[in-house]
C-alpha positions in Angstrom: 70.0 167.0 25.2 70.6 170.6 24.8 68.5 173.5 26.2 67.7 174.5 22.6 66.1 171.1 21.8 64.3 171.0 25.2 62.9 174.6 24.3 61.8 173.4 20.9 60.1 170.4 22.3 58.1 172.4 24.9 57.4 175.3 22.5 56.0 172.8 19.9 53.9 171.2 22.5 52.4 174.4 23.7 51.8 175.7 20.2 50.1 172.6 18.7 48.5 170.8 21.6 44.8 171.1 22.3 44.0 173.4 25.2 42.7 170.6 27.3 46.1 168.9 27.1 48.0 171.9 28.4 48.6 171.7 32.1 51.7 172.2 34.1 52.2 168.4 34.5 52.1 167.6 30.8 54.6 170.3 30.1 56.9 169.0 32.7 56.5 165.5 31.5 57.4 166.6 28.0 60.6 168.0 29.4 61.3 164.9 31.4 61.0 162.9 28.2 64.1 164.8 26.9 65.9 164.8 30.4 64.2 163.4 33.4 67.0 164.7 35.6 66.7 168.5 34.8 66.3 170.6 37.9 63.3 172.8 38.6 65.5 175.8 38.6 66.8 174.9 35.1 63.5 174.0 33.7 61.4 176.9 34.7 63.0 179.5 32.7 62.8 177.3 29.5 59.2 176.9 30.1 58.6 180.7 30.8 60.4 181.5 27.6 58.4 179.0 25.6 55.2 180.2 27.0 56.2 183.8 26.4 57.0 183.2 22.8 53.8 181.2 22.1 51.7 183.8 23.9 53.0 186.5 21.6 51.7 184.8 18.7 48.3 183.8 20.1 45.1 185.7 19.4 43.9 187.6 22.3 40.8 185.4 22.5 42.6 182.1 22.5 41.6 179.6 25.1 45.3 178.8 25.5 46.1 182.0 27.2 44.5 181.0 30.5 46.1 177.6 30.2 49.5 179.1 29.9 49.1 181.3 32.9 47.9 178.2 34.9 50.9 176.3 33.9 53.1 179.0 35.4 51.1 179.3 38.5 51.2 175.6 39.1 54.8 174.9 37.9 56.3 174.3 41.3 53.7 171.8 42.6 53.5 170.2 39.3 57.2 169.6 39.1 57.1 168.0 42.5 54.3 165.7 41.3 55.9 164.6 38.1 59.2 164.3 39.8 57.5 161.9 42.4 56.1 159.8 39.7 59.4 159.6 38.1 61.0 158.4 41.3 58.3 155.8 41.6 58.9 154.4 38.2 55.4 155.2 37.2 56.4 157.1 34.0 58.1 155.8 30.8 61.2 157.6 30.8 64.9 156.9 30.1 66.3 157.1 33.7 70.0 157.2 32.7 71.7 160.1 34.2 73.3 162.5 31.7 77.2 162.4 31.7 78.5 165.3 33.5 81.1 167.3 31.6 
């Protein structure tokens, strides 16, 4: 999994998802589907960049704009929540750790 493919997955989710589905936990879950061991510090800039790009292409009255701001505000707590669900085995994820180079 490359950062580019992760960015693309998150960007496409944010661009095409219904506003009611855009919450911090779903964005993080989408990232975990690609790499469930990505650290919070590595994931946050990818999410920020994807949100920035989608926001720049949204109409100023889009209901998604407030959702994007909420994702960024709630990111840290949501990451902890999704990570806990991963650790409990409550999510359908590939739990193989990536090979270190």
